[in-house]
N, C-alpha and C positions, 0 to 999 in steps of 0.2 A: 234494196241489194237481195239478189238471189244466188244462190249456188245450186246448181240444178233446181229442184222444186222447192227447197228449203228458203222460205222469206224470212230474210233477217232484218227488215226494217230499214230505215234511213240511218245510214253513218254508223255501222256497227262495230263494236270493239270486239278483238280477239285475244284469247289469251295464248302464247306463243309455246310451242313444245320446248319445255328445257328439260334436259336429263337430271335426275335427283331432285327437281322441283315440282314437276305437274304431275304429282300422282293424284289419285280420285279424291282424297281430301282437301288438296288446293285447289284444285278443279271446281269442287262443287262449292268451294267457298266463293270464287272467283266468280263462278256463276251468280250465286245469289248477290254478289256486288256488283253486278251489270255487264259481265263478259257477254256476247251474244253466242260466241262460239269459243268452245275451250279443245285443246287437244292433248292426246296422250305423250307420257315422254316418246323419245322416238326408238322403234323398234327394230333391232337388226334382222334383216332378211334371212341371212344364212343361219341365224340361230334360230330363226321361226319355224324354217323348213324341217330344221333338225329336232323340232319340237323341245327346244330348251325350256324348262318350266319357267324361269324367270323371263323370258320371253312372250311366252303363252299369257302369263299373267299381267304383264303391262296392257294387254289389250281387254283386260275387264273394265268396264265402263256401267255406269249406274243411269237410271231414267232420268234422275234429278239433273244430270249433266246435259242431256240433249239440249241443241244437236251438239254432237261430238266427234272430232275426228280422230283417227288412228293414224299414225305417222309413222312409216315405214322408210328405212334406208339400207342402201347397198350398191354394188357394183357390178354383181352377177346378173344378168336379164333375166335367165331361167329363175333363178331365186326369187327376184323382185316380183315376177309374175306371180308366182306360188304364195309369195307373201302376202302380196294383195288380194288373192281369193282368199287367204285365211284371215286377213283382217277382214274381208266382206261377212265372212262366216264368224265372227268373233263370238257373237253371242252362242252360239252352239260350242264353240270350243273352248273359252273362258268364262262363260257364264254373264249374266248381267244385260245391259242395253245393247251392247254391241257397237257397231261403227255407223254413223250417217255420213261420213265424208271419208274419202281413202286419201290422204296426203303423202305426196313424197317428198323426202328429205332432201333437196339438192342444193342444201345452202350451211349445214354444220361445218365449221373451218378449222376443227379442231385435228391436229396432225395424225391421231390414231385413226379418224375416219377419212379425211380429205386427203392423207397420204398415200391410202391404199385405192385410191379413185372413187370413193363413195363421198355423200353428203357434196360440199363445194367443189370436192377433187373432179367431180362431174365437168365442171366449168371448164376443163382443159379438153373434153371430149364431147363436144356439143351433139354431133351426129348420135354417139351413144345415147346421151340424155334424152334426145327427143327419140329415138327407137324403143327405149326401156318405156318412156312414157306411152307411146303409142300402143304397146303390147299390153301394157296394164289397163289404160282406157278399154281396150277392146275385150280384156278377161273378166272385167267386173260390172257390174251393174250400178252399183252407188257410184255419187258423182267423185272426180277423181281432181285432185286440186295439187299444184306445186309451190314449195317455198325454194327459194334461191337467192342469189346475189347478184351484183352488178358483174360481174367477172372474175377472173382467177386475180388479176393484178391489174394495176393502172394503166398497162399497154393492150389490155384485151377485155374492155368493157364492152361485152357483147349482147347485153341485156334486152336491148330495143329489138333488135331482127330475133334473138332465141325467144322472146315473148310471143312473137309473131308464130313461130314455129311450134311452140307448145300449145297455142291456142288452135293450131290447124290440125293437131292430131287428137283434140279432143277435151282438153283440161277444161274445168268449169269456173276455175277461177285461179290467180296467181297472185302469190306473196313477194313482196322484193324486199330485200335488205339491202338498206343503202351503203353497202359497203363491199369491197372485193373480198376475197378470200385473204389474200395476202395481208389487209388490214387487221385480219382477227376483230376485236372490238374496239379498236384503236381508234382516235381522230374522231372527227364529226362523221355522221352518216350523211351521205350526198343523196337529198331528194329531188336532185334535178332530174336524174334519170328516171326515176320513179316517175314523175310529173311527165315527161317523155313518151313512156311506154302508154301511160292511161291517156294521154291526148293523141296518140297516133290514130289517124281514122280509120285504119284497118282492125283496131282491137275494138272488140264488142263483150268480153267478158269481164267481169270485177276484178280491179286491181287493188290489192291490200299493200299498205305500206308499212315498214318495219324498219325501227332503228332511231334510238335517242329520244322517243316520246316519254316523257316522265311527269307532265303537267297538263291540266286541263286547256291552258292556252296555246301550248307547242302542239296538242292534237286537233285544236280548233285550225291553227295556223295552216297545219298541214291538210287538212280537209279542204279549207279556201283556197289554199295557195297551189296546191297540186293537183285537185280534183279527185284524189283517190277515192274509192267506194268503201272502204273502211280501213281501219289502222288495227296492227298486231303489236300488243304491248308485252316484252318480255321480261328484261332485268328490273325494270322499274316495278312489277308488281311482287318481285320479291320482299317478303316482310312488309308489304303494302298492298295487299289485294283489296284493299277500298279505294284504290287508284281508278278503278272501272266506274264507280259510283260517282267520285269526283269529276272525271271526266264528263260521263253520261249527263251529269245534271248541270254541268257547265254547257255542253253542247245544245240541250232543251231549253235551258233558262237564261242563259246568259251571266249566270251568276254563279260566283264560287262558293262551294260550300267550308263552313268553317273548319278548322283542324280537328281530328277526333281528339275527344279528351283520353286520359290516361285509363279511365274507367271504361270507355269503349273499346279501347284496343285491347284492353284485359278481355273483354268478353268476347272479342273476335279470336283472341288467342286460344282461349277455352274452348270456343265453339270447333275451331281448327283441331285441337288437342282431342276431344272427344270424339271427331269424325275420325282421326288417325287411328285412337286406340279402338274403335268400333270395327274400322275395315281390317287393321292388322293384329289387332291384339298385342299382348305383352310378350318380349318387351319390344319387339320391332316398331310398335306404333309409337315407342317415345323415342327410339334410336332415330327413326328416320325423320322425327319432328323436330329434333333439335336444330337442324340447318336453318328451320323457319321461326323459332321460337324467340331467340335474342333479338332477330331482325325485327320484330314487332315492336323493339323498345329502343331503337339505335337513337343515340345523342342523348341520353339520359345520365345526368351527372352522377359520379362516384358509383358505377353500374357494374364494374368488373367483378366483384365479389358476388353479386346477385347471379350476374350471367352464369359465373364458374358453376354455381349452385343447379341453376336450372338445366344446364348441358351436361350434366354429370350423375345427376340422380334417377333412379330408375323407379322410384316409389311414386305412384300414381297420387296419393293424398299429399306428399311432401311438394309435389311439383304443382299441383292446384293451390297449395298453401302459399308457394314462392308468388304464385301469380298475385294471390288476394294481398300480399305484402308489398309487391310493386303498387298495386293501386293506392293502399294505405298510404305508402310513404311519398308517391309522388304526384297523387292527386292535388289539384289545385282547390281552395275553398270553394271557386264557383260552380267546380265539378259536384260538389255535395250538395249544392244549392239548386241544380238545375232539376 
């Protein structure tokens, strides 16, 4: 599969852009675990063109993440075009590696975004969506991709026709989340329409499927059944970045990897924490790591007190000590013999 001239190999896996989740430390970790492409948190175009520091900062990427996409969203055409130009020049504006791909968010369902016509709110204005996409494609030189949904609601699943129109104005790949905007994240993702888009003889760009892929078996079934070129993983990676390694191994060998030991999870949590501290410093590197840390250890018995300590301390040494204590307390005898 290729996006523009970027060769991603066969059946690549993508890390979905997620606000307050896919910062640089998490992106690097997912890349190390087998994600072929990672995306920034989504950047608001109207804030970007006003040079809001937080939005500029979101575009900062590192060489270790490449290929990496910067995702923008908005509903004002002029701001979206200017934001795309800024994303293309992110290396100069925010430092670091910059963008290999410019991705347009037409999929976010949250009310504060969709309610004002951005994200999946654009599904109610497909002509405007296509016009904005065309203007962005014409304004930048990097490959442009789109992430969207099936439609606004059950009565307006327009994705098959819309995919053709987006392709025709020049996007290089399309990611489809198998729900409508009104579903939010409820119910099951419907992959049948994703498959219909992929198997449409008029379509020639890569189609990336998204929605409810949590296990290696589900990923293989989606590839085999619907013929998609790639799969994007979102919520299943939260607290579980090694999901990419598990899926990649199963796709390549047909074998399931054993579950990570507590020691391996602790090592990954330490790696993640170290990256967060390196990139953000104190105290922010700890504050913004808290949402991740306890998720590494979901399901451990009698964990509430340890979790509370882990998500309240601002002392780096104490945090590493807590992680060591987790390994000592929960490691199985077989872990120490491995």
